[in-house]
VOGU-901095 format. One line per field, with one value per residue (C-alpha): x, y, z. Coordinates in pm, whole numbers, plus 32768, in hexadecimal, padded with zeros to 4 digits. Example, Ala and Ser with C-alpha at 12.3 -4.5 7.8 and 13.67 -1.06 7.14 Angstrom:
X 84CE:8557
Y 7E3E:7F96
Z 830C:82CA
This chain:
X F6B4:F813:F83B:F7C0:F8B8:F9DA:F95F:F9A6:FADC:FB8B:FB07:FC3C:FD4C:FC7C:FC72:FDFF:FDF3:FDF7:FCAF:FBEE:FB17:F9C3:FA24:FA18:F8AB:F82B:F898:F7F9:F6C8:F704:F70E:F5C4:F511:F5B0:F53F:F3D8:F3AC:F401:F2B9:F220:F153:F041:EFDB:F15F:F2A6:F35E:F4AA:F523:F661:F72A:F78C:F6BB:F558:F424:F2B1:F1FA:F28A:F3E8:F39D:F2F2:F421:F527:F47D:F441:F5D6:F664:F565:F602:F73E:F750:F65D:F798:F89F:F7A5:F7AA:F911:F960:FA1E:FB23:FB5F:FB83:FC8D:FD3E:FCF7:FD78:FC54:FCD3:FCFE:FB9A:FB35:FC02:FB26:F9C4:FA2C:FA99:F982:F875:F90B:F8DA:F776:F73B:F7D3:F708:F5B7:F618:F6C1:F5F8:F703:F6BB:F845:F8AA:F75D:F80D:F93A:F8BE:F7E1:F8DE:F9F9:F8F7:F94F:FAC5:FA6F:F9B2:FA73:FB8B:FA77:FA34:FBB5:FC2D:FB5C:FA90:FA9A:FAE3:FBD0:FAC2:FAA2:FB8A:FAD0:F9A5:FA2A:FAAC:F93C:F8E0:F9C9:F99E:F810:F812:F948:F8DF:F78C:F814:F8C5:F7D2:F709:F81B:F834:F6B8:F6DA:F7F1:F6F0:F5F9:F6C4:F73A:F5C7:F544:F6C6:F687:F66B:F5B1:F48C:F392:F37C:F36C:F1E5:F1F5:F256:F1F8:F2DC:F220:F34A:F36E:F4D1:F4EA:F3CF:F497:F5F5:F550:F45E:F531:F622:F532:F45A:F586:F5D1:F466:F476:F386:F362:F434:F58B:F51D:F63B:F71C:F673:F628:F7BC:F807:F71F:F77D:F8F5:F901:F91E:F7E8:F7FF:F860:F6F9:F673:F6CE:F6A3:F538:F4EC:F570:F63E:F4D5:F43A:F548:F4B7:F33E:F39D:F475:F320:F257:F321:F397:F24E:F1C1:F28E:F1FD:F0B5:F027:F121:F0DA:EF36:EFBB:F0C5:F036:EF6B:F0BF:F14B:EFF4:EFCB:F126:F10F:EFB2:F016:F18C:F10E:F01F:F13C:F227:F116:F0EA:F26F:F281:F1E8:F2F9:F41A:F4AE:F5B3:F4D1:F59A:F56C:F409:F3CA:F494:F3BF:F26F:F31D:F352:F1CF:F177:F22A:F1A0:F02B:F109:F167:F02F:EF6B:F06A:F04C:EECC:EF3C:EE04:EDFD:EDB9:EEAB:EFB9:EF49:EF18:F08B:F11B:F073:F0C1:F228:F228:F157:F223:F391:F2FD:F27A:F38A:F48F:F402:F3F7:F542:F5A8:F4AB:F560:F6A8:F636:F626:F742:F841:F788:F7AE:F874:F7A6:F694:F606:F4B0:F4E5:F5B7:F4DF:F3C8:F30E:F393:F25D:F308:F43C:F3D8:F269:F292:F327:F236:F144:F214:F233:F09F:F0AB:F182:F0E1:EFAA:F019:F0C5:EF88:EECD:EE2D:ED6D:EDE1:EF30:EFBB:EFC6:EE3A:EE09:EF08:EE68:ECF4:ED94:EE20:ED32:EC2D:ED1B:ED4D:EBDF:EB87:EC88:EBE1:EB24:EBFD:ECC2:EC11:EC5B:EDC9:ED98:ECA5:EDDD:EEEC:EE12:EDB3:EF1F:EFA8:EEE7:EF32:F0B4:F0BF:EFE7:F0AB:F214:F157:F0C2:F22F:F318:F224:F163:F1C2:F2CF:F41C:F57B:F640:F766:F6FD:F780:F75D:F74B:F6E6:F5A1:F592:F63F:F5BB:F684:F5A8:F458:F4EF:F529:F3F5:F2E8:F3AB:F35A:F1E5:F169:F1A1:F134:EFF9:EFB1:F005:EE8D:EE10:EEB5:EE93:EDB5:EF2B:EF57:EE26:EE4E:EF8A:EF28
Y 0C22:0C01:0AB7:0B45:0C2E:0B28:0A39:0B66:0BEB:0A7E:0A3B:0B77:0A4B:09AB:0A83:0A7A:0918:088B:07EC:084D:0985:088A:083D:0985:0992:0830:08CD:09DD:092E:0864:0996:0A0E:08E3:0905:0A55:09F3:08F4:0A18:0A35:0B69:0C1D:0CE1:0E04:0E45:0E39:0CDE:0C40:0D77:0DA0:0EB8:0F0E:0E74:0E3E:0E10:0E21:0DE0:0F35:0ECB:0D75:0D83:0E76:0D7F:0C66:0D43:0D81:0C26:0BBE:0CC1:0C4F:0B0F:0B62:0C59:0B88:0A84:0BAA:0BF7:0AA0:0B70:0BD8:0A88:09E3:0B09:0B2B:0C4B:0CD0:0BC1:0BAD:0CE0:0D13:0BFB:0CBD:0E19:0D5B:0CBB:0E35:0EA9:0DB2:0DEE:0F64:0F4A:0E35:0EEB:104E:0F9D:0F00:0FDF:10AD:11AC:12EA:1348:11B9:11E6:1339:128D:1140:122D:12CD:11C2:1117:1224:1181:101F:10AA:11BC:10C5:0FA1:10F4:1156:1034:0F5D:1064:1041:1193:12A2:13AE:12BE:1397:14B8:13ED:1377:14F4:1549:145D:14AB:1628:160E:14F2:15AE:1732:16B1:15D5:16C3:178D:1628:15ED:1737:1718:15C4:1615:174D:1643:1593:16EB:1710:15A4:150C:13EC:1375:123A:1242:11C1:12ED:13B2:139D:1452:1586:16BD:17A3:18DB:194B:19E3:19B8:184D:17F0:1828:17AC:163D:161E:169C:15A7:1490:153B:1558:13C1:13AE:1453:158C:1654:1763:16A6:154C:15B9:14D8:137C:135F:13AF:12A8:11A2:11D1:11C8:10AE:0F46:0E5E:0E05:0F8F:0FE1:0EBF:0F54:108A:1051:0F65:0FCB:110F:11EC:113D:11B7:12EA:1274:11AB:1301:13C0:12A7:12B4:1437:14BE:146F:1569:1679:165B:177C:1853:173F:17AC:1902:18A4:1797:185A:18B0:1744:168B:17CE:17A1:15FD:162C:16D5:167D:1524:156D:1633:1525:1425:1535:14ED:13A0:13BF:146F:136E:1298:11FC:1098:10E8:122B:11EC:1117:1217:1319:123F:1211:1381:13A8:1257:12ED:144A:139B:1301:1454:14E2:13C1:13CC:1556:1555:14AD:13A0:1200:1217:12D3:1212:10AD:10C8:11AE:1065:0F54:1022:1034:0EA6:0E9A:0F83:0EFB:0D96:0E32:0F5E:0E3F:0D41:0E1D:0E98:0D2E:0D1F:0E4C:0DAE:0C7F:0D5F:0DFE:0CCC:0C24:0D56:0E38:0F67:0FEC:10E5:10B7:10CF:0FB9:0EDA:0EA3:0D64:0C8F:0BC2:0B43:0B09:0A86:0A54:09BF:0AEC:0BA3:0B15:0B7C:0CEC:0CE1:0C61:0D61:0E62:0E16:0E1F:0F30:1011:0F5D:0E80:0D6A:0C7D:0D63:0DF1:0F29:0F0D:0F1F:101C:1119:10D6:1107:1257:12CC:12B2:1366:14A3:14DB:14BB:15C3:1687:1660:16F8:1611:1551:163C:15BB:1440:143E:14B1:13E6:12B0:12AA:132D:1228:1115:1212:11C9:107B:0FF8:10F1:1045:0EFD:0F25:0FD2:0EDA:0D93:0DF8:0EA0:0E37:0DC2:0E74:0D96:0DD7:0CE3:0B75:0A42:0A4B:094F:095D:0977:08AB:07D5:08BF:09FE:0954:08E0:0A5A:0B03:09D6:0A39:0BAB:0B7C:0A63:0B28:0C4B:0BB1:0ADC:0B81:0C0E:0B01:0B45:0CB3:0C8C:0C97:0DF4:0E77:0E7F:0EDE:1063
Z A938:A965:A8B8:A77F:A794:A7F2:A6D9:A5D3:A694:A675:A4FA:A4AF:A4A0:A3EA:A2A2:A266:A204:A0BD:A013:A15A:A07A:A0A0:A1FE:A251:A1E7:A25B:A3D2:A39E:A341:A498:A535:A49B:A53B:A696:A6A6:A601:A6FC:A837:A935:A8BD:A9BF:A8CD:A9D2:AA7E:AA60:AA47:AAB4:AB58:ABBC:AC23:AADA:A9EA:A9C8:A8D3:A88D:A76A:A6B3:A6DE:A6B9:A556:A4E9:A57C:A4A6:A36C:A38C:A3A1:A29D:A1B9:A22A:A1BD:A077:A027:A013:9F2B:9E38:9E1B:9D8E:9C88:9D84:9DE6:9CAD:9C03:9D4E:9D89:9F1D:9F81:A0FC:A107:A086:A1C0:A2B8:A255:A232:A3B3:A432:A386:A43B:A58B:A569:A51C:A628:A722:A6BF:A6AC:A807:A909:AA14:AA15:A965:A927:A8C3:A7CF:A745:A71D:A673:A5A2:A509:A4EA:A400:A325:A2FB:A26D:A192:A107:A0F2:A021:9F2A:9F12:9F0D:9E27:9D5B:9BFA:9B49:9BBC:9C4B:9D69:9E17:9E13:9E63:9F81:9FF9:9FD0:A0AC:A1B0:A1CF:A1AC:A2C2:A3BC:A36C:A472:A54B:A61E:A681:A6D9:A78F:A87C:A86C:A90B:AA18:AA79:AABA:AB98:AC69:AC98:ACB7:AD73:ACC2:AB55:AB7D:AA68:AB34:AC21:AB2E:AB2B:AC71:ABBD:AAE7:AA5E:A9C6:A917:A79C:A770:A834:A757:A60C:A65F:A70A:A5DE:A49F:A4AD:A47B:A38A:A2A2:A2DC:A276:A19C:A16C:A016:A045:A0B2:9FEB:9ED5:9F90:9F62:9DE6:9DC3:9EAA:9E44:9CCB:9D21:9E36:9DD4:9DF2:9F69:9FCC:9F00:9FB2:A10F:A0C2:A04F:A13E:A2AE:A27D:A244:A378:A447:A422:A474:A56E:A614:A61A:A69E:A7E1:A80C:A7BB:A905:A9A9:A898:A891:A8FA:A83E:A6FE:A729:A6C2:A5AC:A512:A3DE:A37A:A33A:A2B4:A1A3:A136:A10F:A099:9F83:9F5A:9F47:9E20:9D78:9DAC:9D23:9BF0:9BBA:9BBE:9A61:99F1:9A38:9937:9A2A:9ACE:9C02:9C0E:9C09:9D17:9DFF:9D8D:9DF9:9F36:9FA3:9F44:A049:A12D:A124:A155:A2C3:A317:A31C:A3A4:A4EF:A4ED:A519:A6AC:A67D:A6A2:A53F:A4D3:A5B1:A56D:A3D9:A3E3:A49E:A38B:A272:A2D5:A2F1:A1A2:A0D2:A13B:A0A8:9F7B:9F30:9F8D:9E6B:9D73:9D8A:9D7C:9C16:9B90:9BFA:9B51:99F8:9A10:9A46:98E9:980D:98BC:98B8:99B5:98B7:9866:96EE:96E1:97BF:96F1:968E:97CA:97BC:964E:96F0:9871:98A2:9A05:9A49:99C5:9AE3:9BF7:9B5D:9B71:9CC3:9D67:9CB7:9CF9:9EBB:9E50:9DEF:9F07:9E89:9F76:A026:A063:A18B:A0CE:A0BC:A243:A28F:A15D:A1E4:A355:A2D7:A21C:A321:A42C:A2EF:A287:A432:A442:A334:A217:A127:A12B:A05D:9F3B:9F67:9FC6:9EA4:9D95:9E37:9E3E:9CE5:9C6D:9D3A:9C60:9B41:9B3B:9B9C:9A8D:99BE:9A43:99CA:987F:97F2:9881:9832:9707:9588:94DA:9537:94ED:93D0:9441:9568:94ED:95D3:975C:9876:9913:9A94:9B46:9CAF:9D73:9CED:9D1F:9E67:9EB5:9E1F:9EBD:A020:9FDF:9F7E:A05A:A18F:A0FF:A0AC:A1B2:A2DB:A2A6:A366:A488:A46F:A5BC:A681:A5EB:A61D:A7A5:A7FD:A836
């Protein structure tokens, strides 16, 4: 595991050389291939060292991080073309990759907290440095304060665990069960805000709308998954109390998911609509994890990977439109089928994955999560039906609004998609729909 870390570390000087933009991307791609070829033990931890280790959850999320890192650079060609501090941009991405890699692979709970929080800094710099509107400062503040407000209790909770267990290793958590309300809330809230759960989700749409395309991609693909990863890891210690409390979280998630799905129909900004749809998807993930059963954990993991690829791809698409039209408003992005017919196909493919159509990972994840929530209580069926139905609804709404209709007469000619964009989209879509063939690996990790 250390070799991957050093690979990234030694890429930092590379960022400051001239004309090296695509080289960094190729190196990350090489790193991805190296990581994929590492021996994977499905049942247990593997590549175990003093600090770092990997199991199937970490493996999937680290692969996703590096993959999205490659695609972020590919999506941000505009920075390179306009010479917009592209070296610092690369440095920022490499630092973010290092933080995320360490977050997903450390075994020590304090180090997990440290890297969990430090991954916020490069993201904040991405939004503040390369965002589009002046409101990005407010969005950055929202992101910072929402996350930091609940992260101090997490730190205190981890110290309390250390005091009781005299150990910070995540493996040994399974030998303990703390039945304490305050500890439970302090450990869990940081992850619920990061997910984000309904009521504490306001930072997400703001951050997404103000972030550059790369910021949106990493926020949707990885930052939201940090919360799910933390819950999957730390709920082992809190089983008893979680059984008493999970009713609250599941109700908030399901009602909130339904409400946010309806909220998607009110959006006029494409990015904002995709961001709110992320909140709706993540609410089902929270519900699944909180049921504390096998199907829930399984579905949460699969949907986290699937949503990471799907959401990131949709942000790429919205950026492709934004680069052409200079606007993300649904009132101006109309009749795109006349201008970019082949891009319409990609919109269709990603939005169909977003509404969990086969063969995407989202379908597999949602089936597992619906199983887990319905087995927990049959009443959850009502909300799940609503969420599934409206998720198809706003996906179709976004598709028909942007691709059909009369196009804006203010548009003059612009070039259609370039090969870089098609490659970027296919690299999102292929894993999203082909990993279903290897779903058995995920199905037996628990």
